[in-house]
N, C-alpha and C positions, 0 to 999 in steps of 0.2 A: 503494499500499500504506499504510496508516492505520499510521502506528509504535506498539508496545504498551509500547517502554521506550525512554530518549535512547539508550545505547550496549550496544551485543553487542561480549561479546570475546572472541574466538576466540581457546581453547587459555591455557591457564594457568599456564604453565611461568616462568622466567625475567623475559623481556618483560611476557608476556599478566597476569602478575600483579602486576610494579609495573603496568601501564597501570591495571587493573582499580581498585589503590588509589588510585590517583593520581586518575583519574574520579570514584571514590566521598567524597573527603575535600574534593573540589569544588561535591559535592551533585547527580550526575549517577546517573540511575537505570539502575545494571548490571546485565547479564548476563552472566557468564562462562559459555562453557560448555569441558569439558575430553576427553578420548575413555580418558583413564587418570584414577587418586585424584593427590588433591594431593600435589604436592613427589615426584611419582614416578622414577621408574631407569631409563626409558623413551627418552629423548630426550641431551637435553643439560646439564640443570640437575643435575646428584647427581654425588656420588664423593664429598663429603666438603669437596672444599675447591679453589679456585681462586686464582692469582694475581690480586692486583692491582696494579697501578704506576702510577704518573706521566710518569716520564722514557722516552715511547712511542716506540721505536724503527718503530712502524708507520706514526708518522706526527707532526708536531708539531699539526697540528690536532684530534689528538684531545684534546690538552693541557687545553683548556677545558671540554670534555665529564667531563672524568676528577675535572678541579677538585671542578665542581658534584657530580659522585656520590659523592667523598668526603665533601661537606656533605649532602647524603640520605641514606649510609648511617649517618652520625652520628645522622640523627633519625629514620633508621627504627629505629637501635637504644637510643635514647632512647623512641622511643612505644610498641613491640613489647616492651622490657625483657628483648631476646634477646640472647647475645652472636654478633655477626654479621662482625666485623672483628678482623684479630692483626695487627697494626702490626713483627712483627722484622724490617723493610730486607731486599732484594734485592740482589742480584749476578748483571749481563749481563755472562755471559762469552765471550770468542774471541779472537781475531787482534784487534786493534786496528782493521782497517777492518770487518771483519764488521758484519752488520747488528745484530746485537742491540748490542753496542757503540760504534759509530758513530751509529749513529740515536737510542740513548739517548740518548749525549751530545748531536748537536743540539737534540734536544728540552728537554732540562737547560739548556741555554745560550738556548735562543731565550726559555723560558719562566723564567729563573732559578730554574729548581728545584732544593734542593737534593743534592747527590750529592761524590763521590767518585770519580777515577781510580785503581786499585791495580794494580800492575803483579803480574806470576804471585810472585816474592816473599812479596812484602806483603800477594796473597789469601789465600796460604796463611797466612802468621803471622798473619794477621786471625781464621780460620776454617781452622783444619786439615783438613777434613775431605776440601776439596777437593785435589788436585794438576793441578794446570794446566802446563803444558807452560811453555819460556822465551821462547815469542814471544807468550803467551797473553794478554791483562790484561782487567780487568772495571772495569762502573762499577757501583757502589753506589750505592742512591739507600736511604737512611734510613725515607721513608713508603711503600716497598712492604712486601706483608705477603698478607695470605691470607683471603681470604675463605668462607663456610661458606653455599655455594649451597643446602642444603634449607631451611636455617636460614632465607635469607633470603626465600626462595619460601613460606614458612611464616607468616612474619612478612607479608610485603602480605597474604596472604590474609587473616590474619583480622584486620588494619585496614582491609581492602575489607566483608570480613561487619561488621564494626565500625559501617560507614558506610554500609549499607545494601546492599550488593551481593548480586544474588544468584547464589549460583557455585554450579555445578551440574555434577557428576564420575560420569564413566563415560556420558557420551552425547556422541558421536562426532560430528560433523557429515558429513552427506552431500554438500549444496550449497549456494552462496548465488546469491542476485543483488543487483540493485542496480541505479535508477533515481533520476530526481532526486528521488523524493518520498524515500528511506528504501531502506532494504535486509530482505531478506526470507532467513532461515537455515532451512536443514529439517535438524533433528537425526534420529539416532535414531527421535524416539520423539515429537517435535510440528515446526512450525513457528512459526518464531517472526519481529518483526516489526521493526523498532529505526528512524530517527532516524541514525544513523551503525553503522559497524562499523570492526573494529580489528581487524586480523587480525598471527596473532603464530605460526605455523606450524610452526618449527621445522623441523627435519626431513622434514618434511607440507611443504613449501611447494612445490614441484614439482605435485602433487598439488592442493591449496587453491588456489593463483593462477597457473597455468596461463597467463594472459591479460599477466604485469603486463608479460614481453619480458625476465627476469632470468636467464639458464640459471644455475643452481645445481644444483652437485653436490655430494651428500652422500656423507660419506666415513666410514668406522667406525674407528674409536680407542682407545685401551687404555689400560687406565691398572692401575699397579702397584702393588704394596704387596710390601718385605721388609724382616725381620727383620736389622739390622744387627750384624757379628760384636762390636762391644763394647756391644752395645744403646742404646740409644735418646738415652740419660745425653746425650751431646754434640749430639743433634740437636732438642732441643728449642728452640724459640722465642726462649729469650732466649740463645744461643748458637749457631744456623744459623739463616742465611734461605733466605727464596725464593730459585729459581735460574733461570735460561734458558742453555744452554749451548751454542753453536755449532762443529762443531768445521773443522778444514780445508777440508772435502767440502761443507760448508753444511748439513750432518745436526744439528737441533736436539734437544736433549732440555731437560724439566726437570722441578724438583721443590720439593718445603716439606718443613719441618721435622717431626718427628713430633709429631702434636699429639692421637692418640689412644688415650695413656699409653703404658707400658713394653711391652705384649703390639700395640700398632697399628701397630708398622712402620713405616718411610718410607714417600713416594711418592713415586714419580717414572716419566713419558714420555717417549714420542716426542711431538714435535711432527709435526704431517704425514707421519704415515707409517701410514698406512691406504687398503685395498681400496675402491670403490667400491662402495657397495651402495642400497636403499632400506632404510625403519623395517619393511619386509615382510621383505627377504630379508638382514638384518645377521644378522653369525653371533656369537652371544652367546656360542660357546662360547671359551673361551681355551687356545692349543696352545704345548705344550712348548717350541718354534723359538723362540716366539713373547719367552716366556718370558728365553728364553736369548740371546737380540738385548739384549734392555733390560737381559738381568744385563752383557753383554759389556761394553755402554758405560759403564756404571756401575761397573765394574770399572777399566778404566785412570784415570777420573773423579772417583770417591767409593770407593777402594778397599772400603771397612769396610760399606759399602753394601749388598751384594748377598750377605750374611751365607747367610740363609733365603728363600724366596719365601712368602709369604703368603697372598695372593691378588691377583685380579685383575679387573675392572670394564669392560665395554664401554660407548661412549658415539659419540653422532654429529655431527660437524662437516657444516653447511650451507654448503659455499665460492661466493664468485662470482667470475669470473676476476681480477678486478682485487683481491680478499680484503677490499674495503670493506664496508659494511654496503648495507643499505637500507632507510632510513628516509623514511617520506614520504606525500603521498597519492598515493591509485592514480590514477597518468594516464589510466586510461579511465573509472573513476569518480570525480572528484576533490571533487565533491562529499558522498560518503559514505561514503568508503571509506580508511582509513590500515592502511599495510601496514610490517611488522618482522619484517624475515629475511634472510637471507645474513652472520648473523655470523663467519662463518671460522674458526670456533674460537677468537676472542680476546673475544668480549662480551660474557660474563658482570660484569665488573668494570662493568661502564657499564649497569645494571638500572634501577638508581635515577633515573637520570638521563634514559636513553630510556623509562621508565615516567613520567616529567612530561614531557618531546616529545610520547608519543604521545594524552596527555592535550591538551595546547595544541589539536593538529592535528586533533582527535576534534573538540574543542569552538570553536576558532576558527579552522582553517584554516590556521594560521599557528605560526610559534613565531620565541620571541626567538632560539634558539641555534644555532649555523651548523652544519644538519646540510644543507648543501648537496652535499660529499662526499659524499650518501648517496644520493639521486637517479639511480632507477631509471632514468630517459633515458637516463644513459650508455654504455647497453647500446644494444640494437636495439629501438624501437618498437614498443609494448603489439600484440596482435594484436586 
């Protein structure tokens, strides 16, 4: 198959938009394909905010990538003229031996990251909205904060287009195939060929990467916004940090400062509390019992927050069995296909550096970034 372009990027959400930007800025001829519109709300890169942090309780191996991601976010803000990140600080709360506290402490100590350990009394004194139990503690990270996902995707798309990428929206991919000479992609409208394919399918990974050999579970998740009884004044980013909080039963919730003005409320959610779904079967309605369960959790930890329910939105996690990512050359098509999937509910903070890695892999076949953890071969061999 004679290639008509250098690289086709399949999926233009968080990872795909970043890949298109990094490829285009290096001079590659890029065609990006997206089933929906730009910065859409049907996948995993929406909802107004995502937590970012470097003292990473999911594993210290992630920290070098986060350090680079922060550098690239600063560059993206400068190049796009958009406000993408707010570093309001963050607290990981739980018992001292809980995964958020102990894991974040290990990463912070290993990499020399700024942090403080706070007991329950100091946490409440510093951030009065929180009401921890006497057996709980927190790791405070001053460089944690939040990212704006829709703005980030839009910034990557704008810069990719500026550098010559052809971005095609409302054009779903039906199938793709690869051989030693390149790739062929069939959309609902046409057949395209390229030397390289970068697949960033999000929740569509089980359909678009059936022979990858990675079992990915798609889960419905819900984000909630409440208007605190005291108003949003005590929850602005200069007064209130992002947080992840694990209780004694291992249930995690997370939340943000108020970033949408006096009437925008405070956003919070459960982490990994959702039913298995597909992009076609996900229930986009949010039900009364779900809202009540979220409000009950907040009432014991941030009592003023669940004053009045404002709204909710659904998104999807695409989770691998070990909750680590998949970023690699496709094991069956290593000459021409690169994949990024299975971000397991904690991937958005990495989009800038993942875009850089995907451009490395697609254009040179290798990357200097540490990505061994994300090899698909850790699961079953590809079909």
